[in-house]
Structure formats: structure tokens, C-alpha cells
VEXDREN-2710 file (C-alpha; in Angstrom, 1 decimal):
% VEXDREN-2710
k/r/px/py/pz
1/MET/105.9/77.9/91.7
2/ARG/106.8/81.6/91.4
3/LYS/109.1/80.9/88.5
4/ILE/106.4/78.9/86.7
5/TYR/103.9/81.8/87.1
6/LEU/106.3/84.4/85.8
7/GLY/107.3/82.1/82.9
8/VAL/103.7/81.5/81.9
9/LEU/103.0/85.3/82.1
10/ALA/106.0/86.0/79.8
11/ILE/104.8/83.5/77.3
12/TYR/101.2/84.8/77.4
13/LEU/102.4/88.4/76.8
14/CYS/104.6/87.3/74.0
15/ILE/101.6/85.6/72.3
16/ALA/99.6/88.8/72.8
17/ALA/102.4/90.8/71.3
18/THR/102.5/88.5/68.3
19/HIS/98.8/88.9/67.7
20/ALA/99.0/92.7/68.1
21/ASN/101.9/92.9/65.6
22/ALA/100.1/90.7/63.1
23/GLN/97.0/93.0/63.3
24/GLN/99.2/96.1/62.9
25/THR/101.0/94.6/59.8
26/ALA/97.6/94.0/58.2
27/LYS/96.5/97.6/58.8
28/ASP/99.7/99.6/58.0
29/THR/100.2/100.0/54.2
30/THR/102.2/103.3/54.4
31/ASN/105.2/104.6/56.2
32/TYR/103.0/106.2/58.8
33/GLN/104.2/105.7/62.4
34/THR/101.4/104.1/64.5
35/ARG/100.4/105.9/67.6
36/LYS/99.0/102.7/69.2
37/LEU/100.8/101.1/72.1
38/LYS/102.6/98.0/71.1
39/VAL/104.9/95.4/72.9
40/ASP/108.5/95.8/71.7
41/GLU/110.3/93.3/73.9
42/ILE/109.8/91.0/76.9
43/ASN/112.7/89.8/79.0
44/PHE/112.6/87.1/81.6
45/VAL/115.6/86.4/83.8
46/SER/115.8/83.7/86.5
47/ALA/118.9/83.2/88.7
48/TYR/119.9/80.8/91.4
49/TYR/122.7/81.8/93.8
50/ASN/124.3/80.0/96.7
51/GLN/127.2/80.8/98.9
52/ASN/129.2/79.4/101.8
53/GLY/131.7/80.8/104.3
54/ASP/132.8/81.0/107.9
55/HIS/132.8/84.7/108.8
56/SER/129.2/85.7/109.4
57/ALA/128.8/89.3/110.5
58/VAL/125.6/88.4/112.4
59/THR/127.6/86.4/114.9
60/GLY/130.6/88.8/115.0
61/GLY/132.8/87.6/112.2
62/ILE/132.5/83.9/112.9
63/GLY/130.0/81.2/112.0
64/THR/128.3/80.1/108.8
65/GLU/127.6/82.4/105.9
66/ALA/125.4/79.8/104.1
67/LEU/122.8/81.5/101.9
68/THR/120.7/80.8/98.9
69/ASP/118.8/83.2/96.7
70/PHE/116.3/82.5/93.9
71/ALA/115.7/85.7/91.9
72/ASN/113.3/86.3/89.0
73/THR/112.7/89.4/87.0
74/LEU/110.2/90.1/84.2
75/ASP/110.7/93.2/82.1
76/ILE/108.1/94.4/79.5
77/GLN/108.9/97.2/77.1
78/LEU/106.1/98.9/75.2
79/SER/106.2/101.9/72.8
80/ARG/104.1/104.3/70.8
81/TYR/104.9/107.4/68.7
82/GLY/103.5/110.8/69.7
83/ILE/102.0/113.5/67.6
84/TYR/105.4/115.0/66.9
85/GLY/107.0/111.7/65.8
86/ARG/108.9/111.1/69.1
87/LYS/109.0/107.6/70.4
88/ASN/107.7/107.0/73.9
89/THR/109.0/103.8/75.5
90/PHE/107.4/102.4/78.7
91/SER/109.4/99.7/80.6
92/PHE/107.8/97.8/83.5
93/GLU/109.9/95.5/85.6
94/LEU/108.8/93.2/88.3
95/GLY/111.4/91.5/90.5
96/VAL/110.8/88.7/93.1
97/ASP/113.6/87.3/95.1
98/HIS/113.4/84.6/97.8
99/TYR/116.4/83.9/100.0
100/THR/117.3/81.6/103.0
101/SER/120.1/82.6/105.3
102/ALA/121.5/80.5/108.1
103/SER/123.4/83.4/109.6
104/SER/120.3/85.6/109.8
105/ASP/118.7/82.9/111.9
106/LYS/121.3/83.6/114.6
107/ILE/119.7/87.0/115.4
108/ASP/117.7/85.0/117.9
109/PRO/119.6/81.7/118.4
110/THR/117.0/80.4/120.9
111/THR/114.5/79.8/118.1
112/ILE/114.5/76.8/115.8
113/SER/113.8/79.0/112.8
114/SER/113.2/82.7/113.2
115/ALA/111.3/85.0/110.8
116/SER/114.5/86.4/109.4
117/ARG/115.9/83.1/108.3
118/GLN/114.0/83.4/105.0
119/ASP/112.3/86.3/103.3
120/THR/110.8/87.4/100.0
121/ARG/111.7/90.7/98.3
122/ILE/109.4/92.3/95.8
123/TYR/110.5/95.2/93.7
124/PRO/108.5/96.7/90.8
125/SER/109.7/99.7/88.7
126/LEU/108.4/101.7/85.8
127/ASN/110.4/103.8/83.4
128/TRP/109.1/106.3/80.7
129/THR/111.6/107.5/78.1
130/THR/110.9/109.7/75.1
131/SER/113.4/109.7/72.3
132/ASN/114.1/111.0/68.8
133/ASP/114.8/108.2/66.3
134/LYS/116.8/110.5/64.0
135/THR/119.1/112.1/66.5
136/GLY/119.2/109.4/69.2
137/ASN/118.6/111.9/72.0
138/ALA/116.4/110.8/74.8
139/VAL/115.1/111.8/78.2
140/GLY/113.2/109.6/80.8
141/PHE/112.0/109.1/84.3
142/THR/111.8/106.1/86.6
143/GLY/109.8/105.2/89.7
144/SER/110.5/102.1/91.9
145/TYR/109.4/100.4/95.1
146/SER/111.0/97.6/97.1
147/HIS/109.8/95.7/100.1
148/GLU/111.4/93.1/102.4
149/PHE/111.1/91.8/105.9
150/ASP/113.0/94.5/107.5
151/TYR/112.8/97.5/105.1
152/GLN/110.9/99.2/102.4
153/SER/112.2/101.6/99.8
154/PHE/110.8/104.2/97.4
155/GLY/112.9/105.3/94.4
156/GLY/112.9/107.8/91.7
157/GLY/115.2/108.5/88.8
158/PHE/116.0/110.7/85.7
159/ASN/118.0/109.7/82.6
160/LEU/119.3/111.8/79.7
161/THR/121.0/110.7/76.5
162/ARG/122.7/113.0/73.9
163/VAL/124.2/111.7/70.7
164/SER/126.6/113.5/68.3
165/LYS/125.5/114.2/64.7
166/ASP/127.9/111.6/63.4
167/LYS/126.6/109.1/65.9
168/ASN/130.1/108.3/67.1
169/THR/129.8/109.9/70.5
170/GLN/127.2/109.4/73.2
171/PHE/126.7/111.1/76.6
172/ASP/124.5/109.6/79.2
173/PHE/123.5/111.1/82.6
174/LYS/121.5/109.4/85.3
175/LEU/120.2/110.7/88.6
176/GLN/118.7/108.4/91.3
177/ALA/117.3/108.7/94.8
178/PHE/116.2/105.9/97.2
179/LEU/114.3/106.7/100.4
180/ASP/114.5/103.7/102.7
181/THR/113.0/102.9/106.1
182/TRP/114.6/100.1/108.2
183/LYS/113.3/98.1/111.0
184/VAL/115.9/98.3/113.7
185/ILE/116.2/94.6/114.5
186/LEU/118.6/93.8/117.4
187/PRO/120.3/90.6/118.5
188/LEU/118.2/88.8/121.2
189/GLU/120.6/89.4/124.1
190/LEU/121.0/93.1/123.3
191/ARG/117.3/94.1/123.2
192/PRO/116.0/96.4/125.9
193/LEU/113.1/95.3/128.0
194/GLY/109.9/95.5/125.9
195/TYR/111.8/95.6/122.6
196/GLY/110.3/93.4/119.9
197/SER/111.9/91.0/117.3
198/GLY/110.3/92.9/114.4
199/SER/108.0/89.9/113.4
200/ASN/104.3/89.8/113.4
201/HIS/104.4/87.8/116.6
202/ASP/105.1/91.0/118.5
203/ARG/101.5/92.1/118.0
204/ARG/99.9/88.7/118.7
205/ASN/98.5/87.2/121.9
206/GLY/98.4/90.5/123.8
207/ASN/102.1/91.3/123.2
208/ASN/102.9/94.9/123.5
209/LEU/106.4/94.9/122.1
210/THR/107.8/97.9/120.1
211/ILE/110.6/98.3/117.6
212/ASP/112.3/101.4/116.2
213/TYR/112.3/102.5/112.5
214/LYS/115.0/104.6/111.0
215/PRO/115.7/106.1/107.6
216/ARG/118.5/105.4/105.1
217/ASN/118.5/107.6/102.0
218/SER/120.8/107.1/99.0
219/PHE/121.5/109.6/96.2
220/SER/123.6/108.7/93.1
221/THR/124.5/110.1/89.7
222/SER/126.2/108.6/86.7
223/PHE/128.1/110.4/83.9
224/SER/129.2/108.2/81.0
225/LEU/130.8/109.1/77.7
226/SER/131.1/106.5/75.0
227/GLN/133.2/107.0/71.8
228/VAL/133.7/105.0/68.6
229/LEU/137.5/105.4/68.2
230/THR/138.0/103.3/65.1
231/THR/135.9/100.8/63.1
232/ARG/137.1/98.1/65.5
233/LEU/137.6/99.9/68.9
234/GLN/135.0/101.5/71.2
235/ALA/135.5/103.1/74.5
236/LEU/133.3/104.1/77.5
237/PHE/134.3/106.3/80.4
238/VAL/132.0/106.4/83.5
239/VAL/132.0/108.2/86.8
240/GLU/129.3/107.3/89.4
241/PRO/129.5/109.4/92.6
242/SER/126.9/108.7/95.3
243/TYR/126.0/109.7/98.9
244/GLN/124.2/107.8/101.6
245/HIS/122.8/109.2/104.9
246/GLY/120.9/107.5/107.8
247/LEU/121.2/104.1/109.4
248/LEU/124.1/102.6/107.4
249/ALA/125.1/100.0/110.1
250/THR/123.2/96.7/110.3
251/ASP/122.1/96.6/113.9
252/TYR/121.5/92.9/114.1
253/GLN/125.2/92.3/113.3
254/ARG/127.2/91.7/116.5
255/VAL/130.7/93.0/117.3
256/TYR/132.9/91.4/120.1
257/PHE/135.7/93.3/121.8
258/ASP/138.9/92.5/123.7
259/GLY/138.3/90.0/126.5
260/ASN/137.9/86.3/127.2
261/PHE/135.4/84.6/124.9
262/ALA/133.8/81.3/124.6
263/THR/132.9/79.5/121.4
264/GLY/129.5/80.5/120.1
265/VAL/127.3/83.6/120.3
266/GLY/128.2/86.0/123.1
267/PRO/131.1/86.5/125.5
268/THR/131.4/84.7/128.9
269/ASN/132.4/87.7/131.0
270/SER/130.2/90.7/130.3
271/VAL/127.6/91.9/127.8
272/PHE/129.7/95.1/127.8
273/ASN/132.2/93.3/125.5
274/GLU/129.4/92.7/123.0
275/ARG/127.7/95.5/121.0
276/ILE/125.8/96.0/117.8
277/GLU/127.7/97.2/114.7
278/ASN/128.2/100.9/114.7
279/LEU/129.2/102.9/111.5
280/PRO/129.1/106.5/110.5
281/ASP/125.7/107.8/109.4
282/SER/127.0/109.2/106.1
283/ARG/129.1/107.8/103.3
284/TYR/130.5/109.1/100.0
285/LYS/131.3/106.8/97.2
286/LEU/133.3/107.4/94.0
287/PRO/133.7/104.6/91.4
288/ILE/135.5/105.5/88.2
289/GLY/135.6/103.1/85.3
290/ILE/136.7/102.6/81.7
291/ARG/135.5/100.0/79.2
292/LEU/137.2/99.0/75.9
293/ASN/135.6/96.8/73.3
294/TYR/137.7/95.6/70.4
295/PHE/136.2/93.7/67.5
296/LEU/139.0/91.4/66.4
297/ASP/137.2/89.9/63.5
298/ASP/133.8/88.4/62.6
299/HIS/134.2/85.7/65.3
300/PHE/135.9/87.3/68.2
301/ILE/135.3/90.4/70.4
302/ILE/137.5/91.4/73.3
303/ARG/135.7/93.3/76.1
304/THR/137.7/94.7/78.9
305/PHE/136.7/96.8/81.9
306/TYR/138.6/98.5/84.8
307/ARG/137.2/100.3/87.8
308/TYR/138.7/102.2/90.7
309/TYR/136.6/102.7/93.8
310/MET/137.0/104.9/96.9
311/ASP/134.8/106.0/99.7
312/SER/134.8/108.1/102.9
313/TRP/135.1/105.0/105.1
314/GLY/138.6/104.4/103.7
315/ILE/137.8/101.6/101.3
316/ARG/139.9/101.5/98.1
317/ALA/139.4/98.9/95.4
318/HIS/140.6/97.9/91.9
319/THR/138.6/95.7/89.7
320/ALA/139.6/94.3/86.3
321/GLU/137.5/92.3/84.0
322/ILE/137.8/90.6/80.6
323/GLU/135.2/88.8/78.5
324/VAL/135.8/87.2/75.1
325/PRO/132.6/86.4/73.1
326/VAL/133.3/83.8/70.4
327/LYS/130.8/83.4/67.6
328/LEU/130.6/79.7/66.8
329/THR/128.0/80.2/64.1
330/SER/125.9/83.1/62.9
331/PHE/123.5/82.7/65.8
332/VAL/125.5/80.7/68.5
333/SER/128.2/82.2/70.7
334/VAL/130.1/81.4/74.0
335/SER/131.7/84.0/76.2
336/PRO/134.3/83.0/78.8
337/PHE/134.8/85.8/81.4
338/TYR/137.1/86.6/84.4
339/ARG/137.0/89.3/87.0
340/TYR/139.6/90.1/89.6
341/ASN/139.1/92.5/92.6
342/ASN/141.6/93.8/95.2
343/GLN/140.1/95.7/98.1
344/GLN/141.7/97.7/100.9
345/GLY/139.3/97.4/103.8
346/THR/137.7/100.1/106.0
347/ARG/139.5/101.4/109.0
348/TYR/136.5/100.4/111.1
349/PHE/136.9/96.7/110.5
350/ALA/138.4/94.2/112.9
351/PRO/137.9/90.4/113.2
352/TYR/136.1/88.6/116.0
353/GLY/137.2/89.8/119.5
354/GLN/139.9/92.2/118.2
355/HIS/138.1/95.6/118.6
356/SER/139.0/97.9/121.4
357/VAL/136.2/99.1/123.7
358/ASN/137.5/102.6/123.0
359/ASP/136.7/102.4/119.3
360/VAL/134.0/104.9/118.1
361/TYR/133.0/102.9/115.0
362/TYR/133.3/99.2/114.6
363/THR/132.3/96.3/112.4
364/SER/133.3/92.7/111.8
365/ASP/131.6/92.4/108.4
366/TYR/134.2/90.8/106.1
367/ASP/132.5/92.6/103.1
368/LEU/134.3/95.7/104.4
369/SER/137.6/94.0/105.1
370/THR/140.8/93.8/103.0
371/LEU/140.3/91.1/100.5
372/GLN/141.0/89.7/97.0
373/SER/138.4/87.9/94.9
374/ASN/138.2/86.0/91.6
375/PHE/135.1/85.4/89.5
376/ILE/135.2/83.1/86.5
377/GLY/132.5/81.7/84.3
378/LEU/131.0/81.1/80.9
379/ASP/128.0/82.5/79.0
380/PHE/126.2/80.5/76.3
381/ARG/123.9/82.4/73.9
382/ILE/121.7/81.4/70.9
383/ALA/119.7/83.8/68.8
384/PRO/118.5/81.9/65.7
385/PRO/117.0/84.0/62.8
386/ASN/113.8/81.9/62.9
387/GLY/113.6/82.0/66.6
388/VAL/114.6/79.6/69.4
389/PHE/113.0/76.2/68.8
390/GLY/111.5/77.6/65.6
391/TRP/109.3/80.1/67.5
392/GLN/109.9/83.4/65.6
393/HIS/109.2/85.7/68.5
394/PHE/111.3/83.7/71.0
395/ASN/114.4/85.8/70.1
396/THR/117.2/84.8/72.4
397/LEU/118.1/82.1/75.0
398/GLU/121.1/82.8/77.3
399/ILE/122.6/80.7/80.0
400/ARG/125.4/82.1/82.3
401/TYR/127.4/80.4/85.0
402/GLY/129.8/82.0/87.4
403/HIS/132.0/80.7/90.3
404/TYR/133.3/83.2/92.9
405/VAL/136.2/82.7/95.4
406/ARG/137.2/85.3/98.0
407/SER/140.3/85.3/100.2
408/THR/138.1/85.4/103.3
409/ASP/137.1/81.8/102.6
410/LEU/133.8/82.8/100.9
411/THR/132.8/80.8/97.8
412/SER/129.6/81.1/95.7
413/ASN/128.0/80.0/92.5
414/ILE/125.4/81.6/90.3
415/LEU/123.4/80.2/87.4
416/THR/121.3/82.5/85.3
417/LEU/118.7/81.8/82.6
418/ALA/117.7/84.8/80.3
419/LEU/114.9/84.7/77.7
420/LYS/114.1/87.4/75.3
421/PHE/110.9/87.7/73.3
422/LYS/110.5/90.3/70.4
END
């Protein structure tokens, strides 16, 4: 139902924008830039994701990783010109995700279905950017909020764009900060006496159960330089350093140590051999990437991307990607794509039952392990000059499918529908 509601809202706003544009056309008979707020663009994206695997971090690196996620985002862009002729653009985005996770249900394996088995995440954001149409220079600010079962987040950002006089060089700078608060949810068997599950049931029927809350703050920057090298070749170089501090471990993820273990959740000998995940409370990240786009002719574009990643936990990764959009007609294109990733895992990782009790930091989360992955898919896009299905303001329809395979036996599929109204 959520998807239907957002879709109806997008259509309604598009009709409103069409009506407003028609009125504006009737009134404007000169080159005067209107100062009235108008709808420039509406984007609606809906995606369905599912995955499967056998290395759940919740149960110590074993067990199902089955998960589904249904995500919807609605982005509305409005603009008006100020008294000095500068364009002010306002972008409002509302995201709603709903997921179900079989592994999260194992936080408390005694329940048939715990509160953490499924959840809905809501994340609105608002951006204001002021720009100069003649120079291309711009500056803007962003505010955001996100809420889920076990955390809430407040975010803020700043963006700056500078363009050279010949319009062949562009520099972009972004600064972002996210201040998060986590519920410290623990596995059932590792909760102290009187410690709650984190659900609303803790406060019902006279229960006096408590739960801890801890912060996790993230700060990131992005420096990118794009350059038109020739009439056919464009390049982009980007560096995105970031820093995190606070609760970086996921405390409901179990870790099992050397000893005799039985199949299932928990060891047979002692709870001492089972602990919650423990990772450093700070982390530096440094991704460096380069993108090359080559316009082969009127029908083919070759897009390539390479990124090197490193962080203070010892993870090193190389990612290479290629996408080849092929224009079948003037308004229909298909784009096959492929991405390969090779990651050297963190020194804090070990599989189920292989950590030493003397380890200071430990995790059995395979996302942090040594791995290789392949992601392959196809994008289909139509943008008719008279609009999709003859509706002039229904500008673009895009369908994208991708299949992901990882060397840790994780597989996933994602199907995305994107609609643009102008």
C-alpha cells in the first residue's frame, strides 16, 4: 500500500506542476525570470531487494542471511529566482524502507517472531542550493533525519560547486555529518538481569526493564574534480575521506571463541566462550576513485569506474565497474553493466568458533572478511519526446535489474523502477 500512496502522490504533484506551468506560460510574455516557486522535477524510485546466504553475523557467522527490503523514495525539486537573478533550488526527499530479516529474529530465538524481525525505516531530507545560471557556481545546505527500530539519526550537509570560465572543469566539495543514537540491543542469553529487549513490551504490564543508548557520529567529506579532456572523453577524480566515532560494533551480533560447540545458537560448555561483537570505537575511511566516460559515437557510450578503499581497521579493497549504454532509438536505450570487487578483510575478523579468548577486538561479520564479488545487470530506459505513454510531463521510465554473487556464498537480486516527471 505504501508504494501505491507514494505513486499517487507523485502523479498528483505532477498534475499540479503541469497546471502551474500552464498558468506561468500564459502570464510570461517577456524574458523576465519569475520569482514564483515552481515544480521543476519529480522523481519516484521503487526497489525490491532480496538476499540469501549462510553466514549470519547475528548467530556468530553461521545461519541464514535471508533478507528482503522494499524501498521507496520520492524526490521533489522546486525552484525560484531571487532578486539578484540567482536560482534557488529546493529539493525534498522522502524515503520509506520496509525490510524483513530472518537473522535478526535470532536475537531472541525463544520468540516465534521478535520485533526486530521486520522494521520500517523513514528518512526525509531537505536541500537548498543557490546557483548562478551564467557561471554554474553553486552553494547549498542539507538537513536530514532517519528513524528505525534501533536507532535515530540527525544529519546536516554543505555542498559547493565551482565551474571554470570555459565550462570544461568543475570542482565539487561536500561536507556531511550524521549524529546517531543506537539502542544497545543484546542477544537474549547475554542480557544482564533486568535488561530489556528494546521493544515496547519492556514498558507494558508493569515491566521495569531498561536498555542502554549509545552515540555513533559520522563525518565525511568529498572532493571531486571533473574535466572535459576531449570532445569524446570526460574524466572525474574523487576523494571521500570520512571518520566515525562511537558505537561501531553491532551488539546483537554474537561471536564464538575456541572450545567445543554444538550446532545452533550458543556453546555447550560456557557462556564465557560467547560474547557480543567488539570493535574499535573509531574508524577512518579513505576511498579514492576515478571515472572515465568515452562517447564512442551517437549510439554507444563507455562508462568506466575504479575505486581504491582503505580504512584504519585494515580493510583494503579494489572495485572496477563498466557500463555501456546503447541507444537503440532516439529515446530508447539499454545499458548492460558489470562490477567486480576484491576485498582484503579486517584483522578483527574470524569465522565461527575461531576467535581466541585473548583477542581484544573480534567480529564474525562476513561483510568485513576477505572476499570477492561480482555484480551484473541491465538497465532499460525510455524518454520519448512526447512523454511516456503520450503524457508529456511523464519524462522518463527506467527499469534496472542486478544480480550479485559473493565468494562467501551470499547471493542477492535487486529490481528498481524509476519514474521522472518534468
